[in-house]
Structure formats: C-alpha cells, structure tokens
C-alpha positions as CSV (number, residue, x, y, z in Angstrom):
1,X,-20.0,98.4,33.4
2,X,-21.2,95.2,31.8
3,X,-24.7,95.0,30.4
4,X,-27.4,93.5,32.6
5,X,-31.1,93.2,33.2
6,X,-32.8,93.0,36.6
7,X,-36.0,91.2,37.6
8,X,-38.0,91.3,40.7
9,X,-38.1,93.3,43.9
10,X,-34.8,94.8,44.9
11,X,-35.7,94.2,48.6
12,X,-35.5,90.5,48.0
13,X,-32.2,88.6,48.3
14,X,-30.0,89.2,45.2
15,X,-29.3,86.4,42.8
16,X,-26.6,87.1,40.1
17,X,-26.8,84.8,37.0
18,X,-23.9,84.2,34.6
19,X,-24.5,82.6,31.3
20,X,-22.2,80.3,29.3
21,X,-20.0,80.9,26.2
22,X,-22.1,82.2,23.3
23,X,-25.0,83.1,25.6
24,X,-26.3,86.3,27.0
25,X,-28.6,87.6,29.8
26,X,-31.7,86.6,27.7
27,X,-30.8,82.9,28.3
28,X,-32.3,83.2,31.8
29,X,-35.5,84.9,30.6
30,X,-37.7,81.9,30.8
31,X,-36.7,81.3,34.4
32,X,-37.5,84.8,35.6
33,X,-41.3,84.4,36.3
34,X,-40.4,81.8,38.9
35,X,-37.1,83.0,40.3
36,X,-38.1,86.7,40.5
37,X,-40.9,85.8,43.0
38,X,-38.2,85.0,45.5
39,X,-35.1,86.9,44.4
40,X,-33.9,90.1,42.9
41,X,-32.4,88.6,39.8
42,X,-29.4,90.3,38.1
43,X,-28.6,88.7,34.7
44,X,-25.3,89.9,33.4
45,X,-23.8,89.8,29.9
46,X,-20.2,88.5,30.0
47,X,-17.7,90.7,28.1
48,X,-18.1,90.3,24.3
49,X,-21.6,88.8,24.7
50,X,-25.0,90.3,24.3
51,X,-24.9,94.1,24.9
52,X,-21.6,94.1,26.9
53,X,-18.6,95.7,25.2
54,X,-15.8,94.0,23.3
55,X,-13.0,94.0,25.8
56,X,-9.4,92.9,25.1
57,X,-8.6,90.8,28.1
58,X,-5.2,89.9,29.5
59,X,-4.4,86.2,29.4
60,X,-5.6,84.5,31.5
61,X,-8.5,86.8,31.9
62,X,-10.6,85.1,34.5
63,X,-9.8,87.5,37.3
64,X,-10.3,90.5,35.0
65,X,-13.8,89.3,34.1
66,X,-14.6,88.7,37.8
67,X,-13.5,92.2,38.7
68,X,-15.6,93.6,35.9
69,X,-18.6,91.8,37.3
70,X,-17.9,93.0,40.8
71,X,-17.6,96.6,39.6
72,X,-20.9,96.3,37.7
73,X,-22.7,95.0,40.8
74,X,-21.1,97.8,42.9
75,X,-22.4,100.3,40.4
76,X,-26.0,99.3,41.3
77,X,-25.1,99.0,45.0
78,X,-25.2,95.2,45.3
79,X,-22.6,93.8,47.7
80,X,-24.2,90.6,48.9
81,X,-25.7,88.0,46.6
82,X,-26.3,84.4,45.7
83,X,-24.3,83.4,42.6
84,X,-25.3,81.1,39.8
85,X,-23.0,80.3,36.9
86,X,-23.5,78.0,33.9
87,X,-20.5,76.4,32.1
88,X,-18.1,79.3,31.4
89,X,-20.2,81.4,33.8
90,X,-19.6,78.8,36.4
91,X,-15.8,79.0,36.0
92,X,-16.1,82.8,36.3
93,X,-18.2,82.3,39.4
94,X,-15.4,80.2,40.9
95,X,-13.0,83.2,40.4
96,X,-15.5,85.6,41.9
97,X,-15.7,83.3,45.0
98,X,-11.9,83.3,45.1
99,X,-11.6,87.1,44.9
100,X,-14.7,88.3,46.7
101,X,-15.8,85.5,49.2
102,X,-17.3,88.0,51.7
103,X,-19.9,89.1,49.1
104,X,-21.4,85.7,48.5
105,X,-24.5,84.2,50.1
106,X,-24.2,80.9,48.2
107,X,-22.8,79.5,45.0
108,X,-24.6,77.3,42.5
109,X,-22.6,75.9,39.6
110,X,-24.2,74.2,36.5
111,X,-22.1,72.0,34.3
112,X,-18.9,73.7,35.4
113,X,-15.3,72.5,35.3
114,X,-13.2,73.4,38.4
115,X,-10.0,73.2,36.5
116,X,-7.6,70.6,35.0
117,X,-4.8,69.3,37.1
118,X,-2.5,67.5,34.6
119,X,-0.2,69.7,32.5
120,X,-0.5,67.5,29.4
121,X,-4.3,67.9,29.6
122,X,-4.0,71.6,30.0
123,X,-1.7,71.8,26.9
124,X,-4.1,69.6,24.9
125,X,-7.1,71.8,25.8
126,X,-5.3,75.0,25.0
127,X,-4.3,73.6,21.6
128,X,-7.9,72.6,21.0
129,X,-9.2,76.0,22.0
130,X,-6.7,77.7,19.7
131,X,-8.2,75.7,16.8
132,X,-11.7,76.7,17.8
133,X,-10.6,80.3,18.1
134,X,-9.1,80.1,14.6
135,X,-12.4,78.8,13.3
136,X,-14.4,81.4,15.2
137,X,-12.4,84.4,13.9
138,X,-11.9,83.2,10.3
139,X,-15.1,81.5,9.2
140,X,-18.8,82.7,9.1
141,X,-20.4,82.5,12.5
142,X,-22.9,80.0,11.1
143,X,-20.1,77.6,10.3
144,X,-18.6,77.9,13.7
145,X,-21.9,77.4,15.5
146,X,-22.8,74.4,13.4
147,X,-19.5,72.7,14.4
148,X,-19.6,73.9,18.0
149,X,-23.0,72.3,18.7
150,X,-21.9,69.0,17.2
151,X,-19.6,68.4,20.2
152,X,-20.2,65.4,22.4
153,X,-21.3,67.5,25.3
154,X,-24.3,68.7,23.3
155,X,-25.3,65.2,22.1
156,X,-28.6,65.3,24.0
157,X,-29.9,68.1,21.8
158,X,-32.5,67.3,19.2
159,X,-32.0,68.6,15.7
160,X,-34.7,71.1,16.3
161,X,-33.1,72.3,19.6
162,X,-29.7,72.5,17.9
163,X,-31.1,74.5,15.0
164,X,-32.8,76.9,17.4
165,X,-29.6,77.5,19.3
166,X,-27.6,78.1,16.2
167,X,-30.2,80.6,15.0
168,X,-30.3,82.3,18.4
169,X,-26.5,82.7,18.6
170,X,-25.9,84.0,15.0
171,X,-26.1,87.6,16.2
172,X,-22.8,87.3,18.1
173,X,-19.8,89.2,17.1
174,X,-17.0,86.7,16.4
175,X,-14.2,89.2,17.2
176,X,-15.8,90.1,20.6
177,X,-16.2,86.4,21.4
178,X,-12.7,85.6,20.3
179,X,-11.4,88.2,22.8
180,X,-12.8,86.3,25.8
181,X,-12.6,82.7,24.4
182,X,-8.9,82.1,24.5
183,X,-8.3,84.3,27.6
184,X,-10.7,82.0,29.5
185,X,-9.6,78.7,28.1
186,X,-9.8,75.8,30.5
187,X,-6.2,75.2,29.5
188,X,-5.2,78.4,31.3
189,X,-7.4,78.0,34.3
190,X,-6.0,77.2,37.7
191,X,-7.4,74.2,39.6
192,X,-10.0,75.8,41.8
193,X,-11.6,72.6,43.1
194,X,-10.7,73.5,46.7
195,X,-12.4,76.9,46.7
196,X,-15.6,75.5,48.3
197,X,-13.6,74.2,51.2
198,X,-12.3,77.7,51.9
199,X,-15.7,79.3,52.6
200,X,-18.5,78.9,55.0
201,X,-21.3,79.4,52.5
202,X,-23.3,76.6,50.8
203,X,-22.1,75.3,47.4
204,X,-24.4,73.4,44.9
205,X,-23.7,71.7,41.6
206,X,-26.5,71.1,39.1
207,X,-25.9,68.5,36.4
208,X,-27.9,66.5,33.9
209,X,-27.7,62.7,34.1
210,X,-27.3,62.5,30.3
211,X,-24.1,64.6,30.5
212,X,-21.8,61.8,31.5
213,X,-18.6,63.8,31.3
214,X,-19.8,66.5,33.8
215,X,-21.7,64.0,35.9
216,X,-18.5,62.0,36.4
217,X,-16.5,65.2,37.0
218,X,-19.1,66.4,39.6
219,X,-19.2,63.1,41.4
220,X,-15.4,63.1,41.7
221,X,-15.3,66.7,42.8
222,X,-18.0,66.0,45.5
223,X,-15.6,63.5,47.1
224,X,-13.1,66.1,47.9
225,X,-15.0,69.4,48.2
226,X,-17.8,70.7,50.4
227,X,-20.3,70.8,47.5
228,X,-23.9,69.3,47.2
229,X,-24.6,67.5,44.0
230,X,-28.0,67.7,42.3
231,X,-28.9,65.4,39.5
232,X,-31.6,66.0,36.9
233,X,-33.2,63.2,34.8
234,X,-33.4,63.2,31.0
235,X,-31.3,66.3,30.4
236,X,-27.8,67.0,29.4
237,X,-25.3,69.8,29.6
238,X,-27.8,72.7,29.8
239,X,-30.2,71.8,32.6
240,X,-31.9,75.2,32.8
241,X,-32.7,75.2,29.1
242,X,-33.9,71.6,28.9
243,X,-36.0,71.6,32.1
244,X,-36.4,75.1,33.5
245,X,-39.3,74.2,35.9
246,X,-37.3,71.5,37.7
247,X,-34.2,73.7,37.7
248,X,-36.1,76.6,39.3
249,X,-37.9,74.5,41.9
250,X,-34.6,72.9,43.1
251,X,-32.7,76.2,43.1
252,X,-35.4,78.1,45.0
253,X,-35.7,75.3,47.5
254,X,-31.9,75.1,48.1
255,X,-31.3,78.9,48.3
256,X,-34.2,79.5,50.7
257,X,-32.8,76.7,52.9
258,X,-29.4,78.2,52.8
259,X,-30.6,81.5,54.1
260,X,-32.7,80.2,57.0
C-alpha cells in the first residue's frame, strides 16, 4: 500500500487528494481544517514521494500508479470517492477515471494536462524530461530543485515562496523520484481529453489566472469536453498553495452541489 493520512469523519463522503511531482500528502495539510468538516479526506503519497516506497515502474507507468492507488483505497474499504489531483496528481487522476469510473463521485483537476496530441511535441517533451531526469539523478537535490522552480510555470512565485518550496522538497530521494518521473512523462501519456465525456459524473478544472499556459489549455479543453472551468485571481500554477481559502470554498461548494 501507498502511504496516506486521513482527516475527518469516515461517515462523510470520501475525498481522495493526489499531490504533484515533488510533493507529498503534507501539501494538503493547510486545507484540512476546512475540507475535513465536509469530507473524509484521504491524502495519498504517490510512489517515490513522502513515505511511499520507491517502486520501479513499467514505462509508461500511469496505469500502474492508478492501480496502486485503487489497491490502497480498497485496503481501507473505500470504493466511492470524490477525486482531486494537482498537476502530476491530476494526470494520474485521469487514469483512475479511465480505469475505475464506477468508483468516482466527481473529479477535480488542478493545473493538469490532459495529454499531448502531436507526435513531435511528445518527442520534444520526452527529450526534455530525459534531461531533467539526468539532472535529478546525478546532481545534488538542491541543484535540481533550484533549476526546477525557475521554470516559467512557477514564475508567479516570490523569491521567499520559491526558497520555502526548495527547502521543503530537499528531503526527497532522487532515485525514488527518478523512478516515477520518466515513467509518467507527459511525452508518454495518451491524450485523455475525452475521458470527461465518457462519464456521467461532474468534472471541474481549477486554474490560476496568472498561469497563462494552463489557463489557455483549460479554456481549449473546455470547448471539447464536459468540464467546468474555475478561474482564480492573482495566483499561478499552484492554486491551493497560493490561496487555500478560496480554493477550499469553491471546492466545497461544487462538490456539495454535485452530490445533491
């Protein structure tokens, strides 16, 4: 089983939360006082992250990770749940929806890519991820993190916020991270943009207005898929970290409506 931490009353509707690359279940801790009033929250560490084991994944490894999550939830007798995934966690959430649609009450994706459609772009992304993987597995973790958080998608971070993230992520095991990083490269991911159209549940997409890349992506996706887009002012890629109060209020409101 993967490592997890649960919050709230188990008689409440289940909400499963999946963090992004480099994160862990503690990333959601600040949201728990609000979310656990309404949901039984299950925060899971992805393989190679937090207290979850280092697992050598097949490549691509999306479905293997989804199956590990499903097995972990089955181990604590959870078979119906709302699903929330941020970034890499969102892409894993898409695979959970593909494999186990009957178990889902709703899906909320935050700053998540549904998959590339052009082969040249997939090839370029895989090459880029191979370079990041090389840096991750050969340099000090501090060097990798310093470069990682200079990427354009994190441009909204202040220097203080960036330094705090780097300090917080330095406990990670580079070899364990490397085992999941390439196996879940966006360059290896199928285009799953049509998955929302194949289910009767509600789908939501949370995005910061300052994250132009994912805002444009989400707006384009909304044109072809049954997914509701939610914008947040003055935040970038990581909405739940930058404005946890607004994030929680919107999430609670939507999920309660979805189950009425």
